[in-house]
N, C-alpha and C positions, 0 to 999 in steps of 0.2 A: 296424716299429711306427709307429703314428700319432703325429702331433704332439699333445702335450697341449694341451688347449683353453686358450688364453690364453698359451701359452708363447712364441711369437713377439713378442706384444705386450709381454710383461714384459721379454724380452732387449732390445727396442727401447728401452724405458723406461730400463733400466739403462745402455744405450749412450749415450743422450742425457744423462743425469745425469753420466756419465763425461766426456763431452765438455765440458760446462759447468764441471765441476770442473777439467779440464786447462786450459781457457781462462782460468779465473781464476788459476789457478797460473802461467800465462804472464804475466798482468799483475803478479803478486807478484814474479816473477823479474826483470822489467823495473823495477819499483819498486826492488827491492834493489840491482840492478847499475847502474841508470841506462840501460845500453844493452847488448844482447847480440844474437848471431848465432843463426840457426836451429840450427846444430850445438850451441852451448852450452845452448839451451832444451831441445833434445831429450835431451841428457845429463842435464840436471836433472830433467826429467820422466820419464826412463827409458823413452822411446819412440822409434820409428823416426824418422829425419830427415824423412821424407814426412809424418808425422802431425804433427810440430811445424810444418812449413811450412803445412799446411792450417789449423792453428789460428791461426797468426800472420796468414795471409791473410784469414781471416773477420774478425778483430779489426782489421785494417788497413782493410778494406772499410767498417766501422762507424766509423772515425775513432779507435778506441781505441788503436791503436799506429801508428807511422809510421816509414817506412824512411830511414835516413841515407844519401843516395844515394852519398856519397864512401867509405863504409866497408861497405856492405852489411849493416849491423846495424839493430837496431830499438830504438825507445824508446817510452814512453808518448805517446799522441797527445792532441789537444786534446778528444777526446770524454771522456777522464777528467776533464780539467779542468772541462769543462762539468757533468758529473755531480757533482763535488765542489763547484763552486760553488752548484749548485742545493741540494744538501743543506745546505750551509753557510748559504745565504740563508734557509731556513725556520728554522734556529737562531738566526740573528742579527738578524731583522726587529725583534723587540721591543727587543733590546739596543741595536743601532745606531740604530734609530728613535728611541729615548728622546731622544738628545742633539739630534737634529734637531727633533723635536717641542718639545722645551723652547725652542730658539732661535727656532722659528717661532711659538710661543705668546707668547713675550716680544716679538717684532717686531710681531705683529698684535694682540696683547692680547686674544685670544679663545682658545677651547677647541680644542685640536687632538687628533685621534684618528688611530690607524692601525687599520684593519679588513682582515680576510682573508675570502675566500669559504669558507663551510662548507655545502655542499650547496645549499641554496636561501635562505640568508640570509647577511647580512654580519655578522661577529663582531668586535667591538673587541678588541684585544689590548694597547693601550696608549692612555693618555690624559694630556694635560697641560692644566691649566686656565691661562688667561692672567691677568693682573693685573686686567683689567676684566671678567673672566666673571662673569655674574650667577648662573648655575645651578651648583648644587654636585652635580648628578646624576652619579653614576660609571657610566659605560657599558661599563666593562671586563668582558668575559666575557659581555656581553649580545648578543643576536642582534637585528638589525634588518631590516626588509623591504628587499629589493633594489629594488623599484620605486619607494620613496617616500624614499630617502635618497640623498645625493650619492655617498657611498661605495660604496653598493649599485649605483647606475647605472653607476659606473665599472667595478666588478668584473663586473657583468652585461654590460657592453658588450664586455668582453674574455673573457668565460668561454667555454667549449666550446660549440659550437652546440646540442647536446642540452640544456644548461642553459638557454639562451636560449629554445629552443623550449618548454620546459617551462613557464617562467615566463610567457610570452607567451600560452600556450594556457589558463591558469587564469583564473578570476574574481579580479581583483585587488581586494583590499580597501581601503576608503576609510577614512583616519585624519583627514583634515581636508577642508574645501571644496576645497583646492587640490591634493589627491592625484590623480596621474595614475592613472586606472583603465582608460583605453581603451588596448588592446594596440597599436593604431596609432600613437597618440600617443607611447606608450612607445618603440616602435620608432624613432620620429623623435628622440626624446631620446637613444637610444643611439647613433644614427647621428651625432648632433651631438657626443657624447662623443668618438667615434673620429676625428671631423673636426678638432674643436679641441683635443683633448688633456686635457680636463677637463670635469667635470660640476657641476651646481649645482641645488639645490632652494630653494624659498621656500615656507615653511609647508606643506610636504607631508606631513610625519610629525608635527609639532607646531605648533600655531598659535604665531606669533611667533619661530619658529626658522629661520634660513636657514644654508645650509651649501655648501661648495664643496670638491671633491675632485680629486685628480690620482692617476694610476697609478704604482705602484712595481714595478719589473721585476727579476728575478734574473739570474744570470750568462748564462742562455740566452736572455734577452729576454722571457721570459713574464711577464705581470703576476701578482704574487703578492699584492699588498696595495693598499690605497688610502690616502692620505694626506690628511686632511680637516681644514678650519677651519669651526667653527661658531659662530654668535652670534645675538643678538636681531636681528630683522629691521629695527628702527629703526636699528641700527648698520650692519647688512650690507645695502646697498641694491643692487638689480639693476646700477645704473650703476657700481657699485664692483667687480663681478665681474671685469671683465678686468683690473684693477689687482691684486686679491687673487689672481687666477689665475696671474699671472707669478710671484708670491712662492711660492704652493703648488707649482707646477709645479716651480720651481727646487729647492725643498726635496725634492720627490719624486725628482726626477733626482739629487740629491746622495745621497739614501738608496739608490737604484738603483745608484750608483757604488760605495758601500761594499759592496754585495751582490755585487759582481763584474760589474755590467753596463756595458759601454762601447760607446757608438756608434761605428761604423765608417764 
């Protein structure tokens, strides 16, 4: 009798799903027991020892489990910690960042924002106004252009290559006489952000407004947000940027540490 059309593919899909389910079960077993040997894992899964060994070996190759050399048993590896830290970072950016933003706003007496990348724009998720802030505009929840804001340039500089290429290939809208609309000039700005560790704008999105931002990293080291300070250009002068940058970068690094990122 001939093989039913699609039968082999369906069996392959079922087997793949079963393997994934078993691999996740291995992680749950190690999480529950702290450590376990292949024989114990096989018994709990109800599979042959060779099957359990293959599952553990794949997880070990990806860093999700690690072997205890002295006892031949396995435990959860740093890969799990990295994933957990990344998930926690997304949940905690606004909460952890609030306290840091409040302290920075009080220190610099200007408005502090935290923004994240949302496809092709920067979206502010938290804002604290300093005691000397003139503007009462609330940017929380609003999207701003990547090429014309300090947070946007920081996020764009660290964004995946397809995102950068997409933005640089478009016609960049002008918002003020100072907006960077030339792709080559924007690329130089992004290179400067990567080189010095922060980005700044002077009246590029709004006339009379200057801003400076630094990257915030999660537990895996990826840039997940930008911490910025903004204020009127008559108070935030170009020559003040290096001094302001030291404070903003330090605050962004503190938030990164709270999100699980540690330099090694």
